[in-house]
Backbone of each chain as ProteinMPNN parsed JSONL, in Angstrom:
{"seq_chain_A": "MVIFYDKRTGDIFATIDGRVHDEKTMEAYATDTNRPKEFVGKFIIGWIESKDGGKIEYNLDQMDLVKDFEDITSTSPLDFKIDVEQGKLIPKLKEGK", "coords_chain_A": {"N_chain_A": [[148.725, -14.05, 131.808], [150.638, -17.073, 131.479], [152.016, -19.677, 133.53], [154.17, -21.721, 134.437], [154.969, -24.469, 136.356], [157.17, -26.709, 138.863], [155.206, -29.383, 139.651], [156.242, -30.86, 141.872], [157.659, -29.125, 143.714], [156.708, -26.438, 143.594], [157.733, -24.713, 142.474], [158.328, -21.919, 140.138], [159.257, -21.797, 136.73], [158.736, -21.045, 134.23], [157.481, -18.587, 131.949], [154.923, -17.517, 130.062], [153.676, -14.778, 128.766], [151.501, -12.073, 128.634], [147.627, -11.313, 129.158], [145.494, -11.734, 127.788], [145.205, -15.236, 125.991], [144.884, -17.115, 123.485], [143.518, -20.011, 121.854], [146.137, -21.533, 120.624], [147.939, -20.246, 122.143], [147.412, -21.75, 124.234], [148.631, -24.207, 123.953], [150.889, -24.166, 123.746], [153.862, -25.054, 125.883], [156.271, -25.25, 128.461], [159.188, -27.133, 129.018], [161.786, -28.413, 130.925], [165.468, -30.249, 131.305], [165.575, -31.161, 133.732], [162.687, -31.069, 134.738], [160.528, -32.85, 132.951], [157.168, -33.563, 131.19], [155.367, -34.489, 132.836], [155.851, -33.61, 135.175], [155.174, -30.811, 135.266], [153.088, -28.223, 135.721], [150.401, -26.169, 134.812], [149.41, -22.739, 135.724], [146.965, -20.213, 135.724], [146.76, -16.789, 135.128], [144.328, -14.589, 134.219], [142.923, -14.535, 131.006], [141.148, -16.687, 128.717], [140.231, -17.078, 125.701], [137.426, -18.56, 124.317], [136.155, -20.425, 122.161], [133.97, -19.456, 121.055], [134.372, -16.837, 120.991], [134.06, -15.363, 123.425], [135.584, -14.841, 126.93], [137.074, -16.421, 129.156], [137.503, -16.359, 132.665], [140.441, -16.411, 134.976], [141.871, -16.838, 137.634], [141.938, -13.591, 138.492], [141.975, -12.434, 140.954], [144.359, -12.181, 141.479], [145.55, -10.522, 139.565], [146.578, -7.972, 140.014], [149.379, -8.858, 140.798], [150.29, -9.771, 138.164], [150.284, -7.458, 136.957], [152.047, -5.882, 138.259], [154.224, -7.386, 136.998], [154.559, -6.735, 134.759], [155.084, -4.449, 134.845], [157.875, -1.886, 135.241], [159.057, -2.507, 137.788], [161.33, -4.732, 139.443], [160.205, -7.033, 140.305], [159.537, -9.807, 139.865], [158.005, -13.047, 138.352], [159.417, -15.307, 138.684], [160.334, -15.125, 141.273], [158.609, -16.058, 142.494], [156.35, -18.77, 143.902], [154.264, -21.323, 143.474], [151.61, -22.036, 145.515], [150.157, -24.874, 145.681], [147.913, -26.202, 147.148], [146.54, -23.762, 148.049], [146.219, -22.422, 145.493], [147.304, -20.229, 144.742], [149.811, -17.387, 144.279], [153.144, -17.23, 145.838], [155.285, -15.551, 147.594], [158.794, -16.51, 147.39], [160.725, -17.773, 149.504], [164.223, -16.819, 150.065], [167.671, -17.553, 149.73], [168.851, -17.52, 152.986], [166.979, -15.776, 154.097]], "CA_chain_A": [[149.821, -14.744, 132.075], [150.726, -18.878, 131.56], [153.028, -19.767, 134.524], [154.665, -23.07, 134.364], [155.455, -24.731, 137.711], [157.186, -27.86, 138.793], [154.346, -29.861, 140.541], [156.846, -31.47, 143.04], [158.191, -27.985, 144.643], [155.676, -25.37, 143.447], [158.58, -23.696, 141.741], [157.985, -21.079, 138.886], [160.37, -21.665, 136.052], [159.118, -20.392, 132.922], [156.348, -18.002, 132.347], [154.028, -16.84, 128.758], [153.568, -12.885, 129.092], [150.138, -11.62, 128.444], [146.367, -11.254, 129.921], [144.722, -12.998, 126.866], [145.373, -15.834, 125.266], [144.183, -18.119, 122.588], [143.908, -21.835, 121.919], [147.222, -21.947, 120.283], [148.632, -20.279, 123.067], [147.404, -22.745, 125.181], [148.746, -25.61, 123.442], [152.163, -24.068, 124.119], [154.631, -25.706, 126.658], [157.667, -25.099, 128.914], [159.889, -28.149, 129.822], [163.669, -28.497, 131.039], [165.994, -31.358, 131.624], [165.213, -31.562, 135.103], [161.304, -30.922, 134.669], [159.65, -33.239, 132.426], [156.202, -32.526, 130.816], [154.767, -34.789, 133.964], [155.711, -32.825, 136.613], [154.794, -29.661, 134.71], [151.831, -27.809, 135.834], [150.191, -24.789, 134.581], [148.849, -21.789, 136.61], [146.819, -19.129, 134.535], [146.413, -15.727, 135.614], [144.094, -13.498, 132.971], [141.517, -14.71, 130.335], [141.485, -17.882, 127.45], [139.908, -17.078, 124.786], [136.945, -19.083, 124.038], [135.919, -20.443, 120.488], [132.592, -18.568, 120.406], [134.407, -15.191, 120.774], [133.967, -15.214, 124.903], [136.811, -15.081, 127.384], [137.071, -17.18, 130.962], [138.733, -15.493, 133.514], [141.374, -17.464, 135.468], [142.818, -16.095, 138.893], [141.884, -12.49, 138.306], [142.224, -11.899, 142.081], [146.032, -12.248, 141.59], [145.962, -9.813, 138.297], [147.847, -7.053, 140.476], [150.917, -9.18, 140.736], [150.53, -9.592, 136.923], [150.735, -5.804, 136.661], [153.243, -5.444, 138.435], [155.592, -8.204, 136.75], [154.74, -6.206, 133.292], [155.944, -3.12, 135.185], [159.433, -1.72, 135.195], [159.883, -3.092, 139.016], [162.225, -5.628, 139.296], [159.168, -7.974, 140.332], [159.302, -11.313, 138.337], [157.122, -14.48, 138.659], [160.654, -16.328, 139.014], [160.77, -14.927, 142.583], [157.287, -16.75, 143.73], [156.3, -19.928, 143.75], [152.814, -21.917, 143.219], [151.454, -22.698, 146.597], [148.88, -25.422, 144.914], [146.543, -25.901, 147.884], [145.651, -22.648, 148.361], [145.813, -22.311, 144.167], [147.698, -18.759, 144.649], [151.57, -17.466, 143.948], [153.098, -17.024, 146.757], [156.847, -15.459, 147.583], [159.626, -17.705, 147.29], [161.823, -17.423, 150.389], [165.34, -16.578, 149.789], [168.531, -18.08, 151.0], [169.586, -16.445, 154.497], [166.072, -14.87, 154.93]], "C_chain_A": [[149.857, -16.099, 132.424], [151.934, -18.901, 132.573], [153.032, -21.369, 134.39], [155.68, -23.328, 135.748], [156.019, -26.143, 137.959], [155.996, -28.386, 140.395], [155.108, -30.405, 141.646], [157.056, -30.401, 144.432], [157.295, -26.62, 144.611], [156.39, -24.609, 142.831], [158.448, -23.162, 140.764], [159.119, -21.192, 137.98], [160.163, -21.513, 134.508], [157.639, -19.647, 132.632], [155.779, -17.932, 130.159], [153.643, -15.468, 129.113], [152.272, -12.99, 128.679], [149.0, -11.874, 129.352], [145.633, -11.962, 129.052], [145.229, -14.026, 126.327], [144.526, -17.018, 124.578], [144.539, -19.379, 122.706], [145.134, -22.254, 121.682], [148.584, -21.404, 121.415], [148.697, -21.216, 124.323], [147.91, -24.263, 124.994], [150.238, -25.583, 123.74], [152.916, -24.452, 125.378], [156.0, -25.61, 127.23], [158.034, -26.391, 129.637], [161.189, -27.836, 129.929], [163.799, -30.051, 131.073], [165.437, -31.719, 132.923], [163.452, -31.493, 135.232], [160.607, -31.503, 133.215], [158.215, -32.774, 132.406], [155.466, -33.163, 132.221], [154.739, -34.498, 135.182], [155.661, -31.35, 136.42], [153.427, -29.048, 135.149], [151.776, -26.029, 135.429], [149.504, -23.732, 135.465], [148.736, -20.594, 135.792], [146.479, -18.014, 135.514], [145.825, -14.582, 134.602], [142.991, -14.298, 132.333], [142.109, -16.007, 129.324], [140.227, -17.602, 126.905], [139.01, -18.132, 124.25], [136.242, -19.238, 122.104], [135.044, -19.489, 119.569], [133.05, -17.222, 120.493], [134.4, -14.775, 122.433], [135.289, -15.214, 125.42], [136.436, -15.489, 129.011], [138.129, -16.988, 131.31], [139.177, -16.992, 134.294], [141.97, -16.678, 136.93], [142.892, -14.684, 138.719], [141.998, -11.856, 139.625], [143.666, -11.652, 142.095], [146.489, -11.333, 140.133], [147.011, -8.464, 138.591], [149.29, -7.67, 140.335], [151.339, -9.401, 139.176], [151.131, -8.191, 136.126], [151.742, -5.851, 136.956], [154.878, -6.474, 137.868], [155.803, -7.693, 135.373], [155.204, -4.567, 133.585], [157.249, -3.17, 134.898], [160.086, -2.253, 136.755], [160.686, -4.239, 138.636], [161.374, -6.937, 139.554], [159.228, -8.718, 139.336], [158.568, -12.47, 139.1], [158.264, -15.017, 138.841], [160.999, -16.188, 140.401], [159.491, -15.417, 143.453], [157.464, -18.234, 143.363], [154.693, -20.339, 143.922], [152.244, -22.527, 144.737], [149.884, -23.759, 145.896], [147.541, -26.075, 145.904], [145.864, -24.648, 147.868], [145.062, -22.101, 146.666], [146.35, -20.003, 144.149], [149.336, -18.676, 144.347], [151.674, -17.006, 145.706], [154.53, -16.244, 147.082], [157.887, -16.438, 147.554], [160.854, -16.92, 148.416], [163.004, -17.544, 149.951], [166.467, -17.027, 150.384], [168.765, -17.221, 151.911], [168.33, -16.095, 155.086], [165.095, -15.699, 155.52]], "O_chain_A": [[149.286, -16.487, 133.444], [152.836, -18.087, 132.376], [152.034, -22.079, 134.265], [156.692, -22.723, 136.101], [155.422, -26.989, 137.293], [155.971, -27.99, 141.56], [154.395, -30.404, 142.65], [156.798, -30.611, 145.617], [157.249, -25.856, 145.575], [155.809, -23.584, 142.474], [158.385, -24.056, 139.92], [160.129, -20.643, 138.421], [161.033, -21.741, 133.666], [156.652, -20.188, 133.13], [156.483, -18.368, 129.248], [153.15, -15.438, 130.24], [151.895, -14.111, 128.336], [149.223, -12.597, 130.323], [145.039, -12.926, 129.534], [146.305, -13.572, 125.939], [143.657, -17.686, 125.139], [145.467, -19.868, 123.352], [145.516, -23.243, 122.307], [149.714, -21.878, 121.528], [149.611, -21.406, 125.125], [147.646, -25.232, 125.707], [150.864, -26.62, 123.957], [152.275, -23.906, 126.275], [156.928, -25.892, 126.472], [157.425, -26.772, 130.637], [161.741, -27.069, 129.141], [162.91, -30.894, 130.958], [164.778, -32.756, 132.991], [163.089, -32.156, 136.203], [160.176, -30.678, 132.409], [157.816, -31.907, 133.184], [154.889, -32.274, 132.847], [153.983, -34.873, 136.078], [156.071, -30.628, 137.329], [152.508, -29.729, 134.691], [152.562, -25.097, 135.6], [148.732, -24.393, 136.159], [149.666, -19.984, 135.263], [145.968, -18.272, 136.604], [146.594, -13.729, 134.161], [142.121, -14.747, 133.079], [143.31, -16.246, 129.202], [139.196, -17.84, 127.535], [139.676, -18.898, 123.553], [136.007, -18.402, 121.232], [135.084, -19.019, 118.432], [132.267, -16.348, 120.12], [134.835, -13.639, 122.621], [136.208, -15.515, 124.658], [135.678, -14.913, 129.792], [139.253, -17.182, 130.847], [138.654, -18.107, 134.29], [142.67, -15.693, 136.694], [144.064, -14.312, 138.779], [142.134, -10.635, 139.564], [144.075, -10.784, 142.866], [147.625, -11.445, 139.671], [147.882, -8.017, 137.845], [150.223, -7.05, 139.827], [152.518, -9.259, 138.853], [151.943, -7.961, 135.23], [152.618, -5.875, 136.091], [156.059, -6.339, 138.186], [156.825, -7.964, 134.743], [155.563, -3.731, 132.755], [157.816, -4.152, 134.42], [161.296, -2.391, 136.939], [160.657, -4.649, 137.476], [161.81, -7.959, 139.026], [159.032, -8.434, 138.155], [158.628, -12.675, 140.312], [157.936, -15.646, 139.848], [161.846, -16.948, 140.87], [159.327, -15.267, 144.664], [158.384, -18.767, 142.743], [153.964, -19.565, 144.543], [152.608, -23.68, 144.969], [148.771, -23.262, 145.723], [146.432, -26.357, 145.452], [144.651, -24.565, 147.672], [143.966, -21.577, 146.466], [145.813, -18.996, 143.687], [150.03, -19.683, 144.204], [150.809, -16.638, 146.5], [155.172, -16.768, 146.171], [157.388, -17.525, 147.842], [161.566, -15.933, 148.235], [163.093, -18.554, 149.253], [166.457, -16.978, 151.614], [168.895, -16.043, 151.577], [168.25, -16.031, 156.313], [164.231, -15.212, 156.25]]}, "seq_chain_B": "MADYGFRISQAGNDVKTCADRKTVLTSKYPNLKQALVGSGQVTVTGNIPEVNITHNLGYIPFAMVFFRMASDPDGAYLPSPQPYEADNYWARHYCNDTILKLLFSYDDGVGGSETFYYKYYIFLDKGNLW", "coords_chain_B": {"N_chain_B": [[154.75, 7.856, 97.623], [152.507, 4.892, 98.109], [149.042, 5.54, 97.251], [146.807, 4.146, 99.616], [146.714, 2.178, 102.294], [148.265, 1.838, 105.559], [149.329, 4.035, 108.111], [150.653, 5.307, 110.743], [152.125, 8.349, 112.256], [155.2, 9.759, 113.682], [154.451, 11.638, 116.768], [154.488, 15.105, 116.079], [154.644, 15.147, 113.563], [153.85, 15.126, 110.17], [151.432, 12.865, 109.075], [150.985, 12.641, 106.464], [152.882, 13.144, 104.94], [155.538, 13.007, 105.736], [158.814, 11.169, 106.297], [159.293, 7.867, 106.106], [160.788, 6.81, 107.861], [159.907, 8.116, 109.981], [157.792, 7.622, 111.098], [155.645, 5.282, 113.264], [154.332, 3.414, 112.791], [153.71, 1.339, 109.704], [152.14, 0.275, 107.044], [153.86, -0.174, 104.878], [155.925, -1.668, 105.207], [157.155, -4.965, 106.2], [156.051, -6.198, 109.981], [157.229, -7.298, 112.628], [155.362, -10.296, 114.281], [154.518, -10.91, 117.172], [154.152, -13.817, 118.664], [154.697, -15.896, 121.228], [155.999, -14.998, 123.906], [158.146, -14.694, 126.78], [159.427, -15.727, 129.865], [162.299, -17.052, 131.941], [163.447, -19.642, 134.133], [166.812, -21.676, 134.457], [168.962, -24.242, 135.996], [172.461, -24.784, 135.705], [173.74, -27.299, 136.773], [176.261, -29.237, 136.447], [175.66, -31.019, 134.232], [174.012, -30.333, 130.569], [171.597, -28.687, 130.757], [168.074, -29.013, 128.534], [166.026, -26.325, 127.781], [162.798, -26.518, 126.317], [160.466, -24.916, 125.082], [157.447, -25.26, 123.842], [155.951, -24.625, 120.903], [154.377, -25.367, 118.39], [153.77, -23.922, 115.808], [154.079, -25.043, 113.609], [156.077, -24.405, 111.517], [159.595, -23.072, 111.018], [159.693, -21.024, 113.541], [160.812, -17.221, 113.688], [162.763, -16.499, 115.996], [164.34, -14.759, 119.472], [166.038, -15.019, 121.793], [167.258, -13.908, 125.083], [169.73, -13.824, 127.95], [170.89, -13.692, 131.08], [173.103, -14.236, 134.246], [172.637, -15.61, 137.256], [174.822, -14.992, 139.109], [175.382, -12.682, 138.4], [173.952, -10.643, 138.755], [173.747, -7.814, 138.031], [174.175, -7.431, 135.854], [173.721, -7.283, 132.428], [171.318, -8.422, 129.94], [172.139, -10.888, 127.941], [172.511, -11.416, 124.442], [171.498, -14.469, 122.971], [173.167, -16.418, 120.326], [175.746, -16.854, 122.877], [179.335, -17.286, 122.522], [181.498, -20.007, 124.08], [183.52, -18.607, 126.613], [185.864, -16.557, 128.436], [184.856, -16.825, 130.998], [183.596, -19.397, 131.131], [181.44, -20.212, 129.567], [178.44, -20.862, 127.933], [175.467, -20.0, 125.414], [172.871, -21.095, 123.613], [170.519, -21.399, 121.278], [167.965, -22.905, 119.211], [165.012, -23.152, 116.55], [162.948, -25.559, 115.951], [160.288, -26.951, 114.085], [158.106, -27.087, 115.86], [159.485, -26.558, 118.431], [161.275, -24.196, 120.806], [164.296, -24.593, 121.529], [166.295, -24.038, 124.218], [169.844, -24.027, 125.344], [172.211, -24.124, 127.616], [175.22, -23.88, 128.864], [177.575, -24.074, 131.551], [180.588, -24.225, 133.133], [182.938, -24.259, 135.749], [185.281, -25.57, 136.392], [185.097, -26.686, 138.75], [183.062, -27.899, 139.312], [181.027, -26.363, 139.926], [177.748, -24.292, 140.359], [175.514, -22.862, 137.956], [172.813, -20.406, 137.831], [170.901, -19.941, 135.263], [169.032, -17.19, 133.79], [166.63, -16.298, 131.439], [164.759, -14.669, 128.898], [162.637, -15.332, 126.409], [161.396, -14.691, 122.846], [159.154, -15.212, 120.327], [158.332, -15.255, 117.323], [155.454, -14.99, 115.001], [156.245, -14.528, 111.936], [158.064, -16.39, 109.697], [161.287, -18.356, 110.544], [163.13, -19.407, 109.113], [165.141, -19.432, 106.394], [164.489, -20.034, 103.64]], "CA_chain_B": [[154.037, 6.657, 98.379], [151.126, 4.843, 97.376], [147.752, 6.208, 97.987], [146.575, 3.021, 100.117], [147.544, 1.469, 103.331], [148.231, 2.216, 106.865], [150.496, 4.875, 108.507], [150.895, 6.153, 112.112], [153.547, 9.427, 112.266], [155.663, 10.174, 115.28], [154.676, 12.609, 117.603], [155.171, 16.067, 115.465], [155.161, 14.94, 112.065], [152.565, 15.045, 109.686], [151.227, 11.503, 108.5], [150.733, 12.607, 104.967], [154.021, 13.682, 104.092], [156.828, 12.239, 106.884], [159.456, 9.892, 106.044], [158.891, 6.333, 106.514], [161.028, 6.326, 109.488], [158.628, 9.345, 111.138], [156.346, 6.385, 111.319], [155.81, 4.515, 114.595], [153.806, 2.1, 112.34], [153.367, 1.528, 108.396], [151.623, -1.093, 106.355], [154.427, -0.347, 103.402], [156.695, -2.665, 105.599], [156.159, -6.039, 107.441], [156.104, -6.018, 111.258], [157.131, -8.82, 113.518], [154.154, -10.329, 115.12], [154.682, -11.903, 118.149], [153.328, -15.29, 119.281], [154.783, -16.011, 122.21], [156.883, -14.067, 125.013], [158.018, -15.263, 128.504], [160.863, -15.678, 130.696], [162.126, -18.528, 132.668], [165.279, -19.847, 134.914], [167.158, -23.084, 134.794], [169.764, -24.025, 136.802], [172.996, -25.932, 135.165], [174.632, -28.459, 137.752], [177.047, -30.033, 135.938], [174.887, -31.156, 132.825], [174.042, -29.15, 129.73], [170.142, -28.992, 130.175], [167.623, -28.371, 127.346], [164.741, -25.804, 127.807], [162.135, -26.667, 125.535], [159.304, -23.934, 124.961], [156.828, -25.83, 122.635], [154.898, -23.384, 120.218], [153.508, -26.037, 117.615], [153.055, -23.334, 114.583], [154.302, -26.319, 112.386], [157.05, -24.137, 111.038], [160.142, -22.285, 111.644], [159.354, -19.426, 113.169], [161.886, -16.189, 113.926], [162.604, -16.146, 117.592], [165.095, -14.134, 119.865], [166.467, -15.287, 122.917], [168.153, -13.18, 125.824], [169.756, -14.265, 128.787], [171.741, -13.46, 132.358], [173.135, -15.451, 135.07], [172.01, -14.934, 138.828], [176.099, -14.797, 140.009], [175.775, -11.368, 137.654], [172.811, -9.647, 139.124], [173.375, -5.981, 137.873], [174.563, -7.655, 134.535], [172.367, -6.728, 131.623], [170.916, -9.381, 129.479], [173.216, -10.733, 127.055], [171.781, -11.959, 123.451], [172.006, -15.819, 122.658], [173.681, -17.282, 120.824], [177.086, -16.713, 123.006], [180.004, -18.592, 122.436], [182.235, -20.726, 125.252], [184.401, -17.702, 126.738], [186.861, -16.936, 129.839], [184.019, -17.01, 132.197], [183.341, -20.416, 130.92], [179.893, -20.514, 129.763], [178.012, -20.608, 126.62], [174.542, -20.253, 125.77], [172.563, -20.849, 122.231], [169.017, -21.555, 121.009], [167.259, -22.849, 118.15], [163.909, -23.628, 116.496], [162.275, -26.3, 114.766], [158.445, -26.787, 113.979], [157.437, -27.236, 117.018], [159.949, -26.206, 119.631], [162.252, -23.534, 120.704], [164.996, -25.1, 122.414], [167.636, -23.069, 124.574], [170.822, -24.507, 125.77], [173.345, -23.427, 128.494], [176.285, -24.56, 129.88], [178.665, -23.543, 132.695], [181.764, -25.294, 133.82], [183.936, -23.106, 136.698], [186.426, -26.231, 136.715], [185.444, -27.066, 140.131], [181.696, -28.519, 139.99], [180.096, -25.186, 140.613], [176.164, -24.349, 139.202], [174.889, -21.549, 137.632], [171.215, -20.245, 137.278], [170.488, -18.735, 134.086], [167.364, -16.551, 133.667], [166.304, -15.978, 129.911], [163.794, -14.216, 128.16], [162.498, -15.781, 124.815], [160.455, -14.139, 121.886], [158.908, -16.261, 119.402], [157.322, -14.716, 116.278], [154.499, -15.576, 114.079], [156.954, -14.682, 111.109], [159.016, -17.468, 109.533], [162.677, -17.945, 110.691], [163.604, -20.182, 108.239], [165.413, -18.387, 104.846], [164.271, -20.6, 102.247]], "C_chain_B": [[152.888, 6.318, 97.927], [149.935, 5.265, 98.3], [146.362, 5.31, 98.786], [147.409, 2.516, 101.033], [147.699, 2.043, 104.666], [149.404, 2.903, 107.266], [150.063, 5.742, 109.729], [152.216, 7.105, 112.168], [153.95, 9.177, 113.713], [154.961, 11.441, 115.69], [155.283, 14.102, 116.476], [155.383, 15.896, 114.085], [154.072, 14.556, 111.533], [152.339, 13.637, 108.955], [151.22, 11.704, 107.146], [152.301, 12.759, 104.367], [155.714, 13.227, 104.888], [157.541, 11.299, 106.193], [159.28, 8.748, 106.682], [159.336, 6.321, 107.896], [160.86, 7.192, 110.538], [158.057, 8.227, 111.655], [156.634, 5.696, 112.428], [155.273, 2.97, 113.674], [153.72, 2.666, 110.955], [153.176, 0.518, 107.518], [152.746, -1.138, 105.38], [155.521, -1.687, 103.922], [156.256, -3.792, 106.301], [156.827, -5.491, 108.903], [156.488, -6.932, 112.097], [156.111, -8.883, 114.236], [154.632, -11.53, 116.084], [153.329, -12.831, 118.535], [153.634, -15.787, 120.249], [156.126, -15.597, 122.662], [156.535, -14.525, 126.103], [159.506, -15.165, 128.8], [160.721, -16.952, 131.209], [163.719, -18.682, 133.256], [165.584, -21.291, 134.523], [168.793, -23.221, 134.983], [170.929, -25.39, 136.01], [173.945, -26.442, 136.188], [175.317, -29.301, 136.686], [176.602, -30.704, 134.141], [174.465, -30.04, 132.028], [172.148, -29.247, 129.397], [169.701, -27.877, 129.27], [166.259, -27.955, 127.879], [164.089, -26.068, 126.654], [160.706, -25.971, 125.667], [158.474, -24.252, 123.407], [155.696, -24.936, 122.242], [154.078, -24.174, 119.155], [153.297, -25.057, 116.387], [153.479, -24.073, 113.562], [155.273, -25.66, 111.202], [158.382, -23.417, 111.868], [159.973, -21.337, 112.081], [160.82, -18.35, 113.77], [161.954, -16.14, 115.74], [164.285, -15.564, 117.82], [165.057, -14.557, 121.433], [167.807, -14.133, 123.696], [168.315, -13.661, 127.283], [170.87, -13.477, 129.833], [171.979, -14.325, 133.566], [172.832, -15.026, 136.49], [173.556, -14.467, 139.482], [176.056, -13.434, 139.223], [174.613, -10.743, 137.671], [172.471, -8.681, 138.674], [174.025, -6.281, 136.283], [173.175, -7.167, 133.233], [172.316, -8.728, 130.572], [171.603, -9.278, 128.097], [172.208, -11.482, 125.777], [172.409, -13.378, 123.263], [171.9, -15.928, 121.057], [175.109, -16.436, 121.467], [178.055, -17.829, 123.17], [180.963, -18.758, 123.611], [183.109, -19.346, 125.258], [185.379, -17.836, 128.009], [185.958, -17.453, 130.958], [183.607, -18.378, 131.893], [181.718, -20.6, 130.869], [179.524, -20.633, 128.361], [176.455, -20.57, 126.75], [173.971, -20.244, 123.935], [171.244, -21.463, 122.335], [168.92, -21.777, 119.676], [166.022, -23.281, 117.661], [163.426, -24.949, 115.8], [160.544, -25.919, 114.61], [158.021, -26.709, 114.781], [157.933, -26.683, 118.288], [160.827, -25.361, 119.286], [163.12, -24.05, 121.794], [166.332, -24.286, 122.638], [168.243, -24.257, 125.217], [171.893, -23.767, 126.188], [174.19, -24.484, 129.102], [177.455, -23.645, 130.773], [179.778, -24.599, 133.225], [183.122, -24.075, 134.265], [185.43, -24.038, 136.945], [186.229, -26.541, 138.235], [184.094, -27.867, 140.65], [180.571, -27.631, 140.158], [178.747, -25.398, 140.046], [176.059, -23.03, 139.22], [173.374, -21.209, 137.344], [171.373, -19.435, 136.094], [169.098, -18.321, 133.948], [167.424, -15.9, 131.962], [164.935, -15.022, 129.753], [163.496, -14.556, 126.853], [161.475, -14.777, 123.99], [160.408, -15.228, 120.797], [158.14, -15.543, 118.442], [156.143, -15.281, 115.485], [155.041, -15.696, 112.44], [157.829, -15.991, 110.869], [160.622, -17.206, 109.697], [163.559, -18.397, 109.497], [163.767, -19.211, 106.685], [165.197, -18.932, 103.866], [162.631, -21.062, 101.607]], "O_chain_B": [[152.16, 7.143, 97.376], [149.836, 5.327, 99.526], [145.188, 5.651, 98.638], [148.612, 2.359, 100.825], [146.972, 3.031, 104.772], [150.489, 2.488, 106.861], [149.275, 6.687, 109.679], [153.32, 6.561, 112.122], [153.331, 8.621, 114.62], [154.917, 12.332, 114.842], [156.464, 14.09, 116.128], [156.28, 16.496, 113.493], [153.295, 13.79, 112.103], [153.234, 13.331, 108.167], [151.527, 10.681, 106.534], [152.603, 12.371, 103.238], [156.807, 13.242, 104.322], [156.91, 10.555, 105.443], [159.11, 8.74, 107.901], [158.668, 5.984, 108.874], [161.392, 7.167, 111.647], [157.931, 8.104, 112.874], [157.815, 5.448, 112.673], [155.69, 1.825, 113.846], [153.663, 3.873, 110.719], [154.159, -0.163, 107.223], [152.78, -2.244, 104.841], [155.865, -2.56, 103.125], [155.206, -3.784, 106.943], [157.75, -4.686, 109.029], [155.479, -7.61, 112.291], [155.723, -7.899, 114.864], [154.989, -12.678, 115.818], [152.118, -12.637, 118.64], [152.685, -16.502, 120.571], [157.166, -15.765, 122.025], [155.416, -14.774, 126.55], [160.441, -14.68, 128.164], [159.778, -17.741, 131.155], [164.756, -18.092, 132.955], [164.653, -22.058, 134.278], [169.659, -22.584, 134.382], [170.559, -26.54, 135.776], [175.001, -25.827, 136.341], [174.607, -30.116, 136.096], [177.332, -30.72, 133.15], [174.47, -28.904, 132.503], [171.557, -29.641, 128.392], [170.134, -26.745, 129.055], [165.442, -28.76, 128.325], [164.818, -25.856, 125.684], [159.852, -26.515, 126.367], [158.699, -23.766, 122.299], [154.761, -24.57, 122.955], [152.974, -23.67, 118.946], [152.357, -25.515, 115.738], [153.176, -23.64, 112.45], [155.321, -26.199, 110.096], [158.329, -23.206, 113.079], [160.013, -20.393, 111.292], [161.792, -18.929, 114.256], [161.068, -15.702, 116.474], [165.206, -15.69, 117.013], [164.062, -14.388, 122.139], [168.836, -13.705, 123.175], [167.293, -13.917, 127.92], [171.663, -12.682, 129.328], [171.098, -15.116, 133.901], [172.838, -13.81, 136.68], [173.519, -13.597, 140.352], [177.102, -12.864, 139.533], [174.188, -10.263, 136.621], [171.294, -8.321, 138.666], [174.335, -5.31, 135.593], [172.003, -6.827, 133.398], [173.03, -9.729, 130.63], [171.718, -8.308, 127.348], [171.196, -12.081, 126.143], [173.626, -13.537, 123.362], [170.857, -15.632, 120.473], [175.594, -15.521, 120.801], [177.855, -18.921, 123.703], [181.29, -17.721, 124.188], [183.45, -18.882, 124.17], [185.66, -18.914, 128.531], [186.282, -18.367, 131.716], [182.937, -18.66, 132.887], [180.963, -20.983, 131.763], [180.445, -20.477, 127.559], [175.943, -20.947, 127.804], [174.539, -19.536, 123.103], [170.873, -22.002, 123.378], [169.574, -21.096, 118.886], [165.618, -24.093, 118.493], [163.967, -25.035, 114.698], [159.877, -24.937, 114.936], [157.058, -25.957, 114.63], [157.148, -26.344, 119.174], [161.314, -25.297, 118.158], [162.715, -23.959, 122.952], [167.167, -23.943, 121.801], [167.614, -25.248, 125.587], [172.486, -22.946, 125.489], [173.928, -25.56, 129.64], [178.0, -22.609, 130.392], [179.529, -25.718, 133.674], [183.876, -23.387, 133.578], [186.439, -23.566, 137.47], [187.24, -26.641, 138.929], [183.904, -28.332, 141.774], [179.426, -27.974, 140.454], [178.478, -26.396, 139.379], [176.359, -22.222, 140.099], [172.807, -21.912, 136.508], [171.953, -18.35, 136.061], [168.144, -19.098, 133.998], [168.277, -15.122, 131.534], [164.21, -14.807, 130.725], [164.205, -13.986, 126.024], [160.744, -14.071, 124.685], [161.342, -15.951, 120.449], [157.066, -15.16, 118.906], [156.182, -16.51, 115.552], [154.59, -16.562, 111.691], [158.265, -16.597, 111.847], [161.208, -16.236, 109.216], [164.53, -17.783, 109.056], [162.912, -18.561, 106.083], [165.71, -18.396, 102.884], [162.518, -21.516, 100.468]]}, "name": "protein", "num_of_chains": 2, "seq": "MVIFYDKRTGDIFATIDGRVHDEKTMEAYATDTNRPKEFVGKFIIGWIESKDGGKIEYNLDQMDLVKDFEDITSTSPLDFKIDVEQGKLIPKLKEGKMADYGFRISQAGNDVKTCADRKTVLTSKYPNLKQALVGSGQVTVTGNIPEVNITHNLGYIPFAMVFFRMASDPDGAYLPSPQPYEADNYWARHYCNDTILKLLFSYDDGVGGSETFYYKYYIFLDKGNLW"}
């Protein structure tokens, strides 16, 4: 899964689903009017295919979260944010909680 | 049926003789091939935000977008495009050679905001009709 987040807040605002990503997918980007590209960070959980056919691992310690996102549960990556310092997903506090 | 190709039948159906509609996969017909699938959210606060998913495929791909609003958490995802209706919102999307662009608008008349959750599917198959 490729997760796009706002570098200023850590807020996750878009994703690309999947576990293994090729070069073409890694060129893909998500931005919006409020988040131009310079403020957008990418966080990857899964594998990226290298040109020689190998796979490079990224943040597999958080693969259980991806499994939850893929499952029929209501867990969504949009309910999390990126803790940039720790390099991990943390639940986003909802208003009133 | 031609004597070559690839067929997988539904459970309980003979793959050699069953109707095409009883297959789960057949090379007789084209299948949509996913290029990028994902989700996201954007909040409309008076402006009309543009969400850009850069696919860089070099041609206009076939794409589908579904969305729902945060104020309707139990609501089903609706297909884009949706025209302006009594709820004072609209949503639409289009593709060019490099980008899937999503547009959302919300106007409740008192300057309120709305968050749209979206799910997008971009296929390797071409979406232009010429």
